[in-house]
C-alpha positions as CSV (number, residue, x, y, z in Angstrom):
1,M,117.1,177.9,115.3
2,R,119.5,180.7,116.2
3,Q,122.6,178.4,116.1
4,S,121.4,176.7,112.8
5,N,121.1,180.5,111.2
6,I,124.7,181.2,112.6
7,D,125.9,178.0,111.1
8,N,124.2,178.9,107.7
9,G,126.1,182.4,107.6
10,M,122.7,184.0,108.4
11,T,124.0,186.5,110.8
12,E,121.7,189.6,110.0
13,S,118.2,190.4,109.8
14,I,115.7,192.1,107.6
15,Y,112.2,192.9,108.5
16,I,108.9,193.4,106.7
17,L,106.2,195.8,108.0
18,L,102.5,194.9,107.0
19,T,100.0,197.5,107.7
20,D,96.5,198.2,107.5
21,T,95.7,202.0,107.8
22,G,92.0,201.8,107.4
23,T,91.7,204.2,104.6
24,L,89.2,204.1,101.6
25,F,91.8,202.5,99.1
26,T,93.1,199.9,101.6
27,R,89.3,199.0,102.6
28,L,88.5,198.7,98.7
29,I,91.4,196.4,98.5
30,K,90.4,194.3,101.4
31,G,87.1,194.0,99.9
32,F,88.6,191.8,97.3
33,T,91.3,190.1,99.2
34,S,89.8,189.4,102.6
35,A,93.3,189.8,104.1
36,P,94.1,191.5,107.3
37,Y,97.0,193.6,105.9
38,N,97.0,195.4,102.4
39,H,100.6,197.3,102.5
40,A,104.0,196.0,102.7
41,S,107.2,197.7,103.6
42,I,110.9,196.7,103.8
43,V,112.4,197.6,106.9
44,L,116.1,197.5,107.7
45,N,116.1,197.7,111.4
46,E,113.8,196.7,114.4
47,E,113.4,200.4,115.6
48,L,111.7,201.1,112.2
49,Q,114.1,203.8,111.3
50,D,114.6,202.9,107.7
51,V,111.3,201.8,105.8
52,F,110.8,201.7,102.0
53,S,107.8,200.9,99.9
54,F,105.8,201.9,96.9
55,G,102.8,204.0,98.0
56,R,101.1,207.3,98.3
57,K,103.5,210.3,98.7
58,K,101.1,212.6,100.2
59,A,99.0,211.3,103.0
60,N,95.9,212.8,102.0
61,N,96.2,212.1,98.0
62,P,96.3,208.3,97.2
63,L,96.6,209.2,93.5
64,V,100.1,210.6,93.9
65,A,102.1,207.4,94.4
66,G,105.5,205.9,93.7
67,F,108.8,204.9,95.6
68,V,108.7,206.3,99.3
69,R,111.0,206.3,102.2
70,E,108.3,206.2,104.9
71,D,108.5,207.6,108.2
72,V,106.4,206.2,111.2
73,Y,106.5,209.4,113.0
74,E,105.4,211.7,110.2
75,G,103.5,211.4,106.9
76,T,100.9,208.7,106.0
77,F,101.1,206.7,109.0
78,R,100.9,209.7,111.4
79,H,97.9,210.6,109.3
80,F,96.2,207.3,110.1
81,P,97.2,206.9,114.0
82,G,94.8,203.8,114.0
83,T,97.0,201.8,111.8
84,R,97.5,198.1,112.6
85,C,100.7,196.2,111.8
86,A,102.6,193.1,111.9
87,L,106.4,193.1,112.0
88,L,108.0,190.1,110.5
89,R,111.8,189.2,110.8
90,L,113.9,187.2,108.2
91,A,117.3,185.9,109.0
92,V,119.7,186.7,105.9
93,T,123.6,186.6,105.3
94,A,125.6,189.7,105.5
95,E,126.0,189.7,101.7
96,Q,122.1,189.5,101.0
97,K,121.6,192.4,103.4
98,A,124.3,194.3,101.9
99,E,122.9,193.9,98.2
100,L,119.5,194.6,99.4
101,I,120.5,197.9,100.7
102,R,122.4,198.6,97.6
103,I,119.2,197.9,95.5
104,I,117.0,200.0,97.8
105,R,119.7,202.9,97.4
106,N,119.5,202.6,93.7
107,F,115.7,203.0,93.8
108,E,116.0,205.9,96.2
109,K,118.5,207.6,93.8
110,D,116.3,207.3,90.6
111,K,112.9,207.7,92.4
112,H,111.7,210.2,90.0
113,L,111.7,207.4,87.4
114,Y,109.2,205.1,89.3
115,R,105.6,204.9,89.5
116,Y,102.8,202.9,91.2
117,N,101.8,199.9,89.5
118,L,98.1,200.3,89.8
119,I,97.5,198.0,86.6
120,G,99.2,195.5,88.5
121,L,96.8,195.1,91.2
122,V,94.3,194.1,88.6
123,G,96.5,191.5,87.4
124,V,96.8,190.1,90.8
125,L,92.9,189.6,90.9
126,F,93.1,187.8,87.5
127,E,96.3,186.2,88.2
128,L,98.1,188.0,85.4
129,D,101.7,188.9,85.5
130,L,101.4,192.7,84.7
131,H,104.5,194.8,85.2
132,P,105.2,197.9,83.2
133,V,108.7,199.2,83.2
134,H,109.8,201.2,86.4
135,S,106.3,200.6,88.0
136,Y,105.6,198.7,91.3
137,F,102.9,198.3,94.0
138,C,104.3,197.7,97.6
139,S,104.5,193.8,97.8
140,Q,105.9,193.3,94.3
141,F,108.7,195.9,95.4
142,V,109.4,193.7,98.6
143,A,109.3,190.5,96.8
144,E,111.6,191.9,93.8
145,T,114.1,193.4,95.9
146,M,114.4,190.3,98.0
147,R,114.7,188.2,94.8
148,L,117.3,190.7,93.5
149,S,119.3,190.1,96.6
150,G,119.2,186.5,96.4
151,I,116.4,185.9,98.7
152,Q,113.9,183.6,96.9
153,M,110.9,183.3,98.9
154,W,108.1,182.7,96.3
155,D,107.6,180.4,93.1
156,R,105.9,183.1,91.2
157,P,106.4,186.4,89.6
158,S,107.0,189.3,92.1
159,S,103.9,191.0,90.5
160,L,101.8,188.2,91.8
161,V,103.0,188.5,95.4
162,T,100.6,190.1,97.9
163,P,100.9,191.2,101.5
164,N,99.1,188.1,102.6
165,D,101.6,185.8,100.8
166,I,104.1,187.6,102.8
167,L,102.2,187.1,106.1
168,K,101.9,183.4,105.4
169,Q,105.6,182.6,104.2
170,P,106.7,180.2,107.0
171,Q,110.3,181.5,106.8
172,F,109.2,184.6,108.5
173,Q,109.0,185.1,112.0
174,I,106.2,187.6,113.6
175,V,108.0,189.6,116.3
176,Y,105.0,192.1,116.9
177,E,101.4,192.5,115.8
178,G,98.9,195.1,117.0
179,P,98.5,198.8,116.9
180,L,101.6,200.4,115.1
181,Y,101.9,203.2,117.6
182,E,102.0,200.8,120.6
183,Y,105.2,198.9,119.0
184,P,107.5,199.2,122.1
185,L,110.6,200.0,120.2
186,L,109.1,203.3,118.8
187,N,110.6,206.5,120.4
188,R,107.8,207.6,122.6
189,Q,108.8,210.9,123.3
190,K,109.0,211.6,119.5
191,L,105.5,210.3,119.0
192,G,104.4,212.6,121.8
193,F,101.8,210.1,123.3
194,E,103.7,209.5,126.4
195,S,103.4,213.1,127.8
196,K,99.6,212.8,126.8
197,G,99.1,209.4,128.5
198,Q,97.6,208.1,125.5
199,M,99.2,204.8,124.2
200,P,101.5,203.1,126.8
201,P,103.8,200.6,125.1
202,R,103.2,196.8,125.1
203,R,105.5,193.9,125.2
204,L,106.5,192.3,122.1
205,R,104.2,189.4,121.1
206,K,106.3,186.7,119.4
207,R,105.0,183.7,117.6
208,K,105.9,181.9,114.3
209,I,103.5,181.5,111.5
210,S,102.0,178.2,111.6
């Protein structure tokens, strides 16, 4: 597989982080979807240093939401330390990754313009393509950013792509699944768990989606 990717020019990787924080909002969504994860983020490196999505801007207020650069060491994830996750990897070309980064930087530059596409979540339930201007929900943002980068993964509008669709996409490889704060490539000292003897790192569990 590695040789095939190199032959096809796919020498770079991007990652998708799927998470379940266990909040009231995610439990409400899970009640409709029955899916294991209800939030999706684009990640540019396996150390989870550059993580982007649409979600809450304040950990304790789900109503204030929009484009966010997520920090696994602070903010919402730290507010919910029991968060479970799946980290997916996808091989891409250098050109596709460069374009993906350019698009994300544009979102970041104009983040004040963007809102959370709450009505789009209702649209997903009824399979309606609802995408108000400058509004996204998390998996819509992931799918649309990939599409604009030339990475076409789904034969449906981005506003109908869910975190579970991402999980089931066979082109992704799951490189880790389990508690977020047991992901072994996180900085243990920065988390402050190691000194407290709380969450020892686990080895990566690799498997492909069947």
